[in-house]
C-alpha positions in Angstrom: -13.4 49.0 -17.0 -13.3 45.9 -14.1 -17.1 45.6 -11.8 -17.3 47.2 -8.9 -17.3 44.4 -5.8 -20.1 43.3 -4.3 -20.3 43.6 -0.2 -22.8 41.9 2.0 -23.4 42.7 5.2 -26.3 42.9 7.4 -26.8 45.6 10.4 -26.6 43.2 13.0 -23.6 42.0 12.1 -21.1 43.6 14.3 -18.5 42.7 11.6 -19.9 43.9 9.2 -19.6 47.4 11.5 -16.0 47.1 10.7 -16.3 46.0 7.4 -18.4 49.0 6.2 -15.9 51.5 7.7 -13.1 50.2 5.5 -13.7 48.9 2.1 -15.1 52.0 0.1 -11.2 53.2 0.8 -9.2 50.2 0.4 -11.3 49.3 -2.9 -10.8 53.3 -3.9 -6.6 52.6 -3.6 -6.4 50.6 -6.9 -9.7 52.8 -8.6 -12.0 49.8 -7.7 -15.7 50.8 -7.3 -18.5 48.4 -4.3 -21.8 47.7 -4.5 -22.9 47.0 -1.3 -25.9 44.7 -0.1 -28.0 43.9 2.3 -29.1 40.8 3.4 -30.9 39.3 6.5 -28.1 37.1 7.8 -30.3 35.0 10.2 -31.7 34.1 6.9 -28.7 33.7 4.6 -27.3 31.1 8.1 -30.3 29.3 8.3 -30.9 28.4 4.7 -26.7 27.3 4.6 -28.1 25.6 7.5 -25.1 27.4 10.5 -25.5 27.8 14.1 -25.0 31.5 15.3 -21.7 32.5 17.4 -24.9 33.5 19.7 -25.7 29.8 19.8 -22.5 29.7 20.6 -20.6 29.9 24.1 -17.1 29.8 23.1 -17.1 31.4 20.0 -19.9 34.7 21.0 -17.1 34.7 24.8 -14.0 35.0 21.6 -16.2 37.7 19.8 -16.9 40.1 22.8 -12.9 40.6 23.3 -12.4 40.0 19.6 -15.0 42.3 17.9 -13.8 45.7 20.1 -10.6 44.9 19.6 -11.2 44.4 15.7 -13.1 48.2 16.5 -9.4 49.9 17.8 -7.1 48.3 15.5 -9.4 49.8 12.9 -9.7 53.4 14.8 -13.8 52.9 15.0 -15.3 53.4 18.7 -17.4 51.2 20.2 -19.7 50.6 22.9 -22.0 47.7 23.7 -25.1 48.2 22.1 -27.9 47.3 24.9 -30.0 44.6 23.5 -28.6 41.2 23.3 -29.6 39.8 20.9 -30.0 42.4 18.5 -33.2 43.4 16.9 -34.2 42.0 13.9 -33.5 45.4 11.1 -36.0 45.2 9.7 -36.8 48.9 8.7 -33.3 49.7 8.5 -32.9 47.1 5.3 -36.0 48.7 4.0 -35.0 52.4 4.6 -31.2 51.3 2.5 -32.9 49.6 0.1 -35.4 52.6 -0.1 -32.2 54.9 -0.7 -29.8 52.7 -3.2 -32.4 52.9 -5.5 -32.0 57.0 -5.7 -28.5 57.7 -4.1 -26.4 54.5 -3.7 -23.5 56.8 -1.9 -26.3 58.3 0.1 -27.5 54.9 1.4 -23.7 53.8 2.2 -24.1 56.9 5.1 -27.3 55.9 5.9 -26.2 52.7 6.5 -22.3 54.1 8.2 -24.7 56.2 10.5 -26.5 53.3 12.0 -24.0 51.0 12.6 -21.8 53.9 14.3 -24.7 54.4 16.7 -25.7 51.4 17.5 -22.3 50.2 17.8 -20.3 52.7 17.8 -22.1 54.3 20.8 -24.0 51.7 22.2 -27.0 53.2 21.6 -30.4 52.0 20.2 -31.6 51.6 16.3 -34.9 50.5 16.6 -37.5 53.0 15.4 -38.0 55.5 12.3 -37.6 58.3 14.9 -34.1 57.0 16.1 -33.2 55.7 12.6 -33.5 59.4 11.5 -31.7 60.8 14.9 -28.6 58.7 13.4 -28.6 60.0 10.5 -28.7 63.7 12.1 -25.9 62.6 14.5 -24.1 61.8 11.9 -24.4 64.8 9.8 -26.7 62.4 6.8 -29.1 64.1 5.0 -32.2 62.1 5.4 -36.1 63.1 6.2 -37.5 61.3 9.3 -40.4 60.7 6.6 -38.3 59.4 3.9 -37.3 56.8 6.5 -40.5 56.1 8.0 -42.0 55.2 4.4 -39.9 52.6 4.1 -42.4 50.7 5.7 -44.1 50.3 3.2 -41.7 50.1 0.4 -42.5 46.9 -2.0 -39.7 47.5 -4.3 -37.2 47.7 -1.7 -39.2 44.7 -0.1 -38.5 42.9 -3.4 -35.1 44.2 -3.8 -34.2 43.0 -0.2 -35.7 38.8 -1.9 -33.8 39.6 -4.9 -30.7 40.5 -2.9 -30.7 37.2 -0.8 -30.9 34.9 -3.6 -27.7 36.7 -5.5 -25.9 36.2 -1.9 -26.5 32.8 -1.9 -25.7 32.3 -5.4 -22.5 33.7 -5.0 -22.3 31.1 -1.7 -22.2 33.8 1.3 -23.0 31.9 4.4 -22.2 34.9 6.8 -21.4 38.5 7.1 -19.3 40.4 6.0 -18.8 38.7 2.4 -17.4 40.1 -0.5 -17.4 39.2 -3.9 -14.0 40.7 -6.4 -13.2 39.3 -9.7 -15.0 35.4 -9.2 -13.0 35.3 -5.3 -15.5 35.5 -2.3 -14.2 36.6 1.2 -16.0 36.3 4.4 -15.4 38.6 7.6 -13.9 41.5 8.7 -10.5 40.6 8.5 -10.4 39.4 4.9 -10.2 42.9 3.3 -6.4 42.3 3.7 -6.9 39.4 1.7 -9.0 41.0 -0.9 -6.5 43.9 -1.0 -3.7 41.9 -1.5 -5.6 40.1 -4.8 -6.8 43.4 -6.3 -3.3 45.2 -5.9 -1.8 42.3 -8.0 -4.3 43.3 -11.0 -3.8 46.7 -11.2 -3.5 47.9 -14.8 1.1 48.1 -16.0 2.0 49.4 -19.1 2.8 46.3 -21.4 6.5 44.9 -20.5 6.2 45.4 -16.9 5.9 42.5 -14.6 5.9 42.4 -10.6 9.6 43.0 -8.9 10.1 39.9 -7.0 12.1 41.1 -4.5 9.7 41.5 -1.4 10.1 43.2 2.0 7.3 44.2 4.9 7.7 48.1 3.6 7.5 47.6 -0.4 5.0 44.7 0.3 3.1 47.4 2.0 3.1 50.3 -0.1 4.1 48.8 -3.8 3.6 46.0 -5.3 6.9 47.4 -7.6 7.2 47.1 -11.0 10.0 46.0 -13.8 11.0 46.2 -17.2 13.8 44.7 -19.3 14.6 45.4 -22.2 17.7 44.2 -23.3 20.7 45.7 -21.0 18.4 48.3 -19.5 16.0 48.1 -16.6 12.9 50.0 -16.0 11.5 50.4 -12.3 7.9 51.4 -12.0 4.9 51.8 -9.9 0.7 52.8 -9.9 0.2 56.1 -7.4 -3.3 55.4 -5.4 -4.0 56.5 -2.1 -2.0 54.6 -0.2 1.2 56.9 -2.1 0.0 60.7 -1.1 0.3 63.6 1.6 -1.1 65.6 3.2 -1.7 67.6 -0.1 -2.8 64.5 -1.6 0.5 64.5 -4.1 3.0 61.3 -3.7 4.5 62.0 -0.4 8.5 62.5 -1.0 9.0 60.0 1.5 7.6 57.2 -0.7 9.2 58.6 -3.8 12.5 58.5 -1.8 12.2 54.7 -1.4 11.2 54.2 -4.3 13.9 55.8 -5.9 16.6 53.4 -3.5 15.1 50.4 -4.5 15.2 51.3 -8.2 18.7 52.8 -8.2 20.2 49.9 -5.8 19.3 46.9 -7.5 19.3 48.8 -11.9 23.1 49.1 -10.1 23.3 45.4 -9.6 21.6 44.4 -13.1 23.9 46.1 -14.4 26.3 44.5 -12.9 25.0 41.1 -13.3 24.3 41.1 -9.8 22.1 39.4 -7.0 21.1 40.6 -3.8 20.3 43.8 -1.0 23.2 46.6 -1.3 23.2 48.9 1.3 22.4 52.9 0.7 25.6 54.8 1.7 24.0 58.8 0.0 21.0 59.6 -2.0 20.1 62.2 -2.9 16.4 63.3 -4.8 15.7 66.6 -6.7 11.8 67.1 -6.7 10.6 68.7 -9.7 6.7 69.0 -10.2 3.8 66.8 -8.3 2.8 63.5 -8.7 -0.9 62.7 -8.7 -2.7 59.4 -8.1 -3.9 57.1 -10.5 -0.4 58.0 -12.7 2.3 55.6 -14.0 5.7 56.6 -12.6 9.2 55.1 -13.5 12.5 55.5 -12.8 15.6 54.8 -15.4 19.0 55.1 -13.5 22.1 53.8 -15.0 25.1 53.2 -13.0 28.0 56.4 -13.8 30.9 54.8 -11.5 31.9 51.9 -9.5 34.8 50.5 -7.3 36.0 47.2 -6.1 33.1 48.0 -2.8 30.5 51.2 -4.1 28.4 51.8 -7.5 27.5 55.4 -8.0 23.8 55.4 -9.9 22.2 58.7 -11.5 18.4 58.1 -12.4 15.1 60.3 -13.9 12.8 60.1 -12.4 9.3 60.6 -14.8 5.2 60.5 -14.4 3.2 59.5 -17.4 5.7 60.2 -19.1 6.9 63.9 -17.9 10.0 64.1 -16.1 9.1 64.9 -12.6 12.7 64.2 -10.0 15.9 63.5 -11.1 18.1 61.1 -8.4 21.6 59.9 -7.3 22.9 57.6 -4.8 26.2 55.9 -3.6 25.4 52.1 -2.4 28.0 49.5 -0.7 28.4 45.9 -2.1 28.6 43.6 0.6 31.5 41.2 0.5 29.9 38.2 -1.5 28.5 40.9 -4.4 31.8 42.0 -4.9 34.1 40.9 -8.4 
């Protein structure tokens, strides 16, 4: 099993707020876990000799426009907090680490609740009472006494120090900061880079390789894989959350797109051509639902052809069980005829 993604954040980091609301969703698409680690960002920056954006007028002016835009792009509420510069957030960190020791999932929800109140609602979160109120608003069941007890939690204080050492060893210099499979990523926008890397490490059966024909659509929903054995080619993909409809099964639209590519490219492979063959007609009959995590293959065959048309039929399986059958007609551009 792949090791968890290490995610470093701080409550005073605006862009951590954006990443906190995205990273677990990104990781879940590929069956990865995320280990959240809070740090004292000013100490990290001081250690690395880095000046705060608040002390860089041009950068801070940019961030005041860029941060709200990043929130809106990710569907997050955003209001500038009442206090500038932000408070120290020492109680927030201690409470997070105390809760994480007992329940890591609850600690994540606590962190989301706190920064939702601060960066999302623009309200102060200084005291244990305010932290408890933030949890209540966000629907997180953490009592005031539990948060208050974090003030003197020696184990949490030790964990914070250890987290600093681990972050420095990982090369952290700003927040949010992610470490995955030996690679590092800085900034909420670099979650796209993280996803780019991990989706190319999807577990696939022996013999399958990424299919090199890319488009904006398949890049967002893929990758697609293919395997060649003699005169046969098989196309496949691994189901993740991006492919699901509200019933938590593979969306028919995505499956139809998958068989469209699979059949068109199978026909070209069988006539020893490479390129794009526009779809004239396409049918997909759905037999069984397809669930997340399943390995889906399309085995198609060219059943007839004319000077300008390929006629194809295929069967789709999920973990070896037939789940759909398909057929299509694809027009050959002039440069592919012959």
